[in-house]
ZAMARGU-4260 file (C-alpha; in steps of 0.2 Angstrom, whole numbers, plus 5000, padded with zeros to 4 digits):
<rodrens>
0) 5211/4852/5007 | 5204/4846/5023 | 5185/4844/5027 | 5177/4853/5042 | 5160/4848/5049
5) 5149/4860/5059 | 5133/4857/5069 | 5119/4869/5064 | 5102/4869/5072 | 5095/4859/5057
10) 5108/4845/5057 | 5127/4844/5054 | 5135/4850/5038 | 5152/4846/5031 | 5162/4860/5022
15) 5180/4861/5014 | 5195/4871/5018 | 5205/4878/5005 | 5221/4888/5010 | 5216/4901/5024
20) 5197/4899/5024 | 5183/4886/5025 | 5168/4886/5014 | 5152/4878/5017 | 5141/4880/5001
25) 5122/4879/4998 | 5116/4877/5016 | 5096/4878/5016 | 5089/4892/5028 | 5072/4888/5022
30) 5061/4874/5015 | 5062/4873/4997 | 5047/4884/4990 | 5040/4872/4979 | 5022/4864/4976
35) 5010/4872/4989 | 5024/4883/4995 | 5027/4892/4979 | 5021/4910/4981 | 5022/4908/5001
40) 5032/4916/5013 | 5048/4904/5018 | 5045/4890/5029 | 5057/4881/5041 | 5069/4869/5035
45) 5066/4850/5039 | 5080/4844/5050 | 5090/4830/5044 | 5101/4817/5051 | 5119/4811/5047
50) 5131/4824/5039 | 5125/4835/5025 | 5137/4839/5012 | 5141/4858/5009 | 5156/4857/4999
55) 5147/4861/4982 | 5135/4874/4976 | 5117/4867/4973 | 5105/4879/4963 | 5103/4897/4958
60) 5086/4905/4959 | 5075/4904/4943 | 5082/4915/4929 | 5088/4915/4913 | 5104/4904/4911
65) 5114/4920/4907 | 5110/4927/4924 | 5119/4914/4933 | 5135/4913/4924 | 5150/4908/4934
70) 5164/4908/4921 | 5166/4906/4902 | 5153/4894/4897 | 5150/4890/4914 | 5133/4892/4922
75) 5125/4887/4938 | 5109/4876/4937 | 5094/4884/4942 | 5078/4878/4952 | 5065/4884/4964
80) 5075/4874/4977 | 5086/4889/4979 | 5084/4896/4996 | 5101/4892/5003 | 5117/4902/5009
85) 5135/4900/5010 | 5148/4904/5024 | 5166/4908/5022 | 5176/4908/5038 | 5195/4909/5043
90) 5202/4892/5045 | 5212/4897/5060 | 5203/4897/5078 | 5196/4912/5084 | 5200/4919/5101
95) 5182/4928/5102 | 5167/4928/5090 | 5171/4937/5074 | 5161/4951/5065 | 5148/4944/5052
100) 5146/4951/5035 | 5130/4946/5026 | 5130/4949/5007 | 5115/4951/4996 | 5120/4950/4977
105) 5113/4962/4964 | 5105/4959/4948 | 5090/4970/4946 | 5080/4957/4956 | 5080/4946/4940
110) 5096/4938/4940 | 5112/4934/4950 | 5119/4921/4962 | 5129/4920/4977 | 5140/4906/4968
115) 5149/4920/4959 | 5167/4917/4962 | 5170/4936/4966 | 5159/4934/4982 | 5167/4920/4989
120) 5176/4931/5001 | 5193/4922/4998 | 5203/4938/5000 | 5192/4947/5012 | 5189/4935/5025
125) 5206/4931/5031 | 5212/4949/5029 | 5198/4956/5040 | 5196/4940/5052 | 5177/4940/5048
130) 5163/4927/5044 | 5155/4930/5027 | 5138/4924/5023 | 5131/4925/5005 | 5112/4921/5001
135) 5101/4916/4987 | 5084/4922/4986 | 5068/4920/4975 | 5070/4932/4960 | 5059/4939/4945
140) 5041/4932/4944 | 5043/4920/4959 | 5051/4933/4970 | 5045/4951/4966 | 5028/4950/4958
145) 5015/4952/4971 | 5000/4940/4966 | 4991/4941/4982 | 4976/4949/4975 | 4974/4934/4964
150) 4975/4921/4979 | 4961/4912/4988 | 4957/4906/5005 | 4962/4889/5000 | 4977/4895/4990
155) 4984/4911/4996 | 4999/4920/4988 | 5010/4932/4998 | 5019/4947/4994 | 5037/4953/4995
160) 5044/4935/4994 | 5062/4940/4989 | 5062/4951/5005 | 5054/4938/5016 | 5068/4927/5010
165) 5082/4938/5016 | 5074/4940/5032 | 5073/4921/5035 | 5092/4920/5030 | 5096/4934/5044
170) 5086/4924/5056 | 5096/4908/5051 | 5112/4919/5053 | 5106/4923/5072 | 5102/4905/5075
175) 5118/4897/5068 | 5132/4909/5065 | 5141/4906/5081 | 5144/4888/5076 | 5155/4896/5062
180) 5164/4907/5074 | 5153/4922/5070 | 5146/4935/5083 | 5127/4936/5080 | 5127/4952/5089
185) 5139/4960/5077 | 5131/4957/5059 | 5134/4969/5045 | 5122/4967/5030 | 5129/4974/5014
190) 5124/4973/4995 | 5127/4981/4977 | 5113/4987/4965 | 5097/4978/4969 | 5105/4970/4984
195) 5109/4988/4990 | 5091/4992/4988 | 5088/4976/4998 | 5098/4984/5011 | 5087/4999/5012
200) 5072/4988/5011 | 5078/4979/5027 | 5081/4994/5035 | 5063/4999/5033 | 5056/4982/5037
205) 5051/4980/5055 | 5053/4961/5054 | 5071/4963/5051 | 5074/4975/5065 | 5088/4968/5077
210) 5093/4955/5066 | 5108/4967/5059 | 5118/4980/5067 | 5127/4989/5053 | 5123/4991/5034
215) 5132/4995/5018 | 5123/5000/5002 | 5132/5000/4986 | 5124/5010/4972 | 5106/5008/4979
220) 5092/5013/4968 | 5083/5018/4983 | 5065/5022/4978 | 5062/5006/4968 | 5046/5000/4975
225) 5027/4999/4970 | 5011/5002/4979 | 4998/4988/4980 | 4987/4995/4966 | 5001/4997/4954
230) 5008/4980/4960 | 4991/4971/4956 | 4991/4979/4939 | 5008/4973/4935 | 5002/4955/4942
235) 4989/4956/4930 | 4999/4960/4916 | 5011/4945/4920 | 4995/4935/4921 | 4989/4940/4904
240) 5007/4936/4896 | 5005/4919/4904 | 4990/4917/4893 | 4978/4915/4909 | 4963/4925/4915
245) 4960/4931/4933 | 4947/4917/4934 | 4960/4903/4932 | 4975/4913/4939 | 4977/4901/4954
250) 4979/4886/4943 | 4989/4894/4930 | 5002/4901/4943 | 5003/4885/4953 | 5003/4872/4939
255) 5015/4881/4926 | 5033/4876/4925 | 5044/4889/4933 | 5053/4893/4917 | 5036/4895/4908
260) 5033/4907/4921 | 5049/4917/4919 | 5047/4918/4901 | 5029/4924/4902 | 5034/4938/4915
265) 5049/4942/4905 | 5038/4946/4891 | 5029/4958/4901 | 5045/4965/4908 | 5052/4968/4891
270) 5037/4978/4885 | 5037/4987/4902 | 5055/4994/4900 | 5053/4998/4881 | 5038/5009/4885
275) 5045/5015/4901 | 5065/5016/4902 | 5072/5015/4919 | 5058/5007/4927 | 5060/4989/4934
280) 5043/4983/4940 | 5049/4967/4948 | 5052/4976/4965 | 5047/4976/4983 | 5029/4982/4987
285) 5023/4994/5000 | 5010/4981/5006 | 5007/4989/5023 | 5011/4972/5031 | 5029/4967/5029
290) 5035/4984/5022 | 5023/4997/5029 | 5030/5012/5019 | 5044/5016/5006 | 5062/5015/5013
295) 5065/5032/5009 | 5050/5038/5019 | 5054/5026/5033 | 5072/5033/5034 | 5066/5052/5033
300) 5054/5049/5048 | 5066/5038/5058 | 5055/5023/5059 | 5069/5013/5050 | 5083/5004/5059
305) 5094/5017/5066 | 5110/5009/5063 | 5127/5015/5056 | 5126/5015/5037 | 5138/5017/5023
310) 5131/5021/5006 | 5138/5028/4990 | 5138/5027/4972 | 5151/5026/4957 | 5154/5041/4946
315) 5150/5034/4930 | 5134/5023/4935 | 5125/5025/4919 | 5140/5019/4908 | 5137/5001/4909
320) 5120/5002/4904 | 5124/5012/4889 | 5136/5001/4883 | 5129/4984/4888 | 5112/4984/4896
325) 5101/4995/4886 | 5087/4997/4899 | 5091/5014/4908 | 5087/5033/4903 | 5104/5036/4897
330) 5101/5045/4880 | 5094/5062/4877 | 5077/5056/4870 | 5074/5044/4884 | 5078/5057/4898
335) 5065/5069/4889 | 5052/5056/4890 | 5057/5052/4909 | 5056/5072/4914 | 5039/5073/4904
340) 5030/5061/4915 | 5038/5065/4932 | 5044/5084/4933 | 5044/5093/4916 | 5049/5110/4923
345) 5065/5101/4931 | 5072/5096/4916 | 5082/5111/4911 | 5087/5115/4928 | 5095/5098/4931
350) 5102/5095/4913 | 5110/5112/4914 | 5121/5107/4929 | 5128/5093/4919 | 5131/5104/4903
355) 5139/5118/4912 | 5153/5107/4917 | 5155/5102/4900 | 5152/5084/4905 | 5156/5072/4892
360) 5141/5061/4888 | 5131/5071/4899 | 5115/5061/4897 | 5124/5045/4903 | 5130/5053/4918
365) 5113/5062/4921 | 5103/5045/4919 | 5115/5036/4930 | 5113/5050/4944 | 5093/5049/4942
370) 5093/5031/4946 | 5107/5030/4959 | 5114/5046/4966 | 5099/5055/4967 | 5091/5043/4981
375) 5108/5039/4989 | 5109/5058/4993 | 5091/5058/5000 | 5096/5044/5011 | 5111/5053/5017
380) 5102/5069/5021 | 5088/5059/5031 | 5098/5044/5039 | 5112/5056/5045 | 5099/5064/5057
385) 5096/5048/5066 | 5111/5037/5065 | 5129/5039/5060 | 5131/5039/5040 | 5144/5039/5029
390) 5144/5044/5010 | 5156/5038/4996 | 5160/5041/4979 | 5170/5027/4968 | 5180/5038/4955
395) 5194/5026/4951 | 5196/5018/4935 | 5210/5012/4923 | 5216/5014/4905 | 5207/4999/4900
400) 5190/5004/4908 | 5191/5022/4900 | 5194/5015/4883 | 5180/5002/4886 | 5169/5020/4889
405) 5165/5012/4907 | 5175/5022/4918 | 5170/5020/4936 | 5154/5012/4931 | 5140/5003/4940
410) 5146/4987/4950 | 5166/4992/4947 | 5168/4995/4966 | 5165/4976/4970 | 5181/4971/4962
415) 5191/4982/4975 | 5179/4977/4989 | 5180/4958/4987 | 5198/4959/4981 | 5205/4951/4964
420) 5224/4952/4968 | 5234/4941/4956 | 5217/4935/4948 | 5214/4935/4929 | 5201/4950/4931
425) 5215/4961/4939 | 5227/4958/4926 | 5214/4962/4913 | 5207/4978/4919 | 5225/4984/4923
430) 5233/4977/4906 | 5237/4995/4901 | 5242/5001/4918 | 5235/5006/4934 | 5238/4990/4944
435) 5246/4998/4959 | 5233/5011/4960 | 5220/4998/4959 | 5228/4989/4974 | 5230/5005/4984
440) 5211/5008/4981 | 5207/4989/4985 | 5217/4991/5002 | 5208/5007/5006 | 5191/5000/5003
445) 5193/4985/5012 | 5201/4993/5027 | 5186/5005/5029 | 5173/4991/5026 | 5181/4979/5039
450) 5184/4992/5052 | 5165/4997/5049 | 5159/4979/5051 | 5171/4977/5068 | 5167/4994/5076
455) 5153/5002/5066 | 5163/5016/5059 | 5176/5017/5044 | 5194/5022/5048 | 5196/5040/5056
460) 5200/5048/5039 | 5182/5045/5033 | 5171/5059/5042 | 5152/5056/5044 | 5140/5064/5032
465) 5132/5079/5042 | 5123/5094/5038 | 5128/5107/5032 | 5146/5100/5028 | 5140/5085/5018
470) 5156/5077/5016 | 5159/5063/5005 | 5175/5051/5004 | 5181/5049/4987 | 5189/5032/4982
475) 5202/5036/4969 | 5221/5037/4969 | 5223/5046/4979 | 5208/5046/4991 | 5202/5061/4996
480) 5187/5070/5006 | 5176/5084/4998 | 5162/5093/5007 | 5145/5095/4998 | 5151/5086/4982
485) 5143/5092/4966 | 5132/5105/4975 | 5123/5112/4961 | 5118/5095/4956 | 5113/5090/4973
490) 5103/5106/4975 | 5094/5102/4957 | 5090/5084/4961 | 5083/5089/4979 | 5070/5100/4970
495) 5065/5087/4958 | 5047/5082/4961 | 5046/5066/4953 | 5048/5048/4960 | 5052/5031/4954
500) 5033/5025/4952 | 5031/5041/4940 | 5041/5032/4927 | 5029/5019/4923 | 5018/5021/4907
505) 5003/5010/4912 | 4994/5002/4898 | 4978/5010/4898 | 4981/5025/4909 | 4996/5035/4918
510) 5012/5039/4909 | 5014/5046/4892
</rodrens>
């Protein structure tokens, strides 16, 4: 290993070389949001003198320890001082500025960290000759609860803090990425799950326009948002769970230990999910300021960033939740409750499109499509009217994943996108066969993602999503293109009148 020093706008940092790449870890892109900066928009970094060590990871965002898992019995420490990002770049010199990929991790806006080994880019970066940036942002109660209605003139609180953090990270990229060999005029944002929703939110956020030039959303729950009224109601529930009243909200929120805040908000979150399966209340807020309208509405009316977009889902999205994370409407009873409060007349019509295909575990497939495929198709239908749009579905699975009743489940596409060749994870999921197929699918996904990052389009074998053909690229072994995939289901979901906010059964009103 050899050490590499780079000069940024805030000071010099020292990274470390490992094989064909150089890593710089936990570089601050905003001031620590502590003390008077808790619940405030990110502020500039205080420049430093000397050389700052960036060879090891610092802190993950405040969350339950299990969310920041890095390996077997290995967890990243958490802190409010978490507004940092990481850069991975090829070690060899560049003849010209390299495309930049900025990754936003998922985790339901509750958990996750950019320090996860999969996100290092050690396979993707040298193959594509690109620069990879991954970021931390505030999660849970500190990033995605809008306490602005409880602030005062002396101690204001601001909304959409996690989204503001992501914008601050993208601004850092514009100021600094050239020092790492990256091209600030060729930035692709990409994310998975909540990170994919963040991509759609950034498309719809005027303050983010011009900070990126292409976007990739993998399994985006595209209509995850709240209006201001519901957000204030939810903030009140968090304050109640903290044992405070609106009169002493400011002191309670500013003086509480961050983990005390997290635990209180999680109690309220748990009660919410139990009463409203599929509703995650810690999401961006349509505040009329930073986020003027819902991402789906902004994409539909053309006010979102008109940049090339790859967006897609996995065939078995719901399987992971049914097997391990019991928070989604993936049972017959939960789906009945969901349709009862959103669009009762649609239940039979939509369910029939799954039953007529003799779909095994139809409720699991339907629940996953409700959360992910339904809003993804809505984005494709709209964004394709304004900018090049490419839709995919990830279908590849292995014998091991089938035996685990996961199949091509939520987040499974992340393994081939980042690459796990010759790593324990690859050996594990292909232990009963499928390694050659997995590597072929990984090669295809990386080739398309990297070509898109460099030129704004995937390889020629992947056509645009355009009406009326509605072509979708299927990542399987072999890959293929399908016109109007699952047409009957698409048409049934497009006539569905429900929306995400309808899922919330608010105490004392609304819902069931």
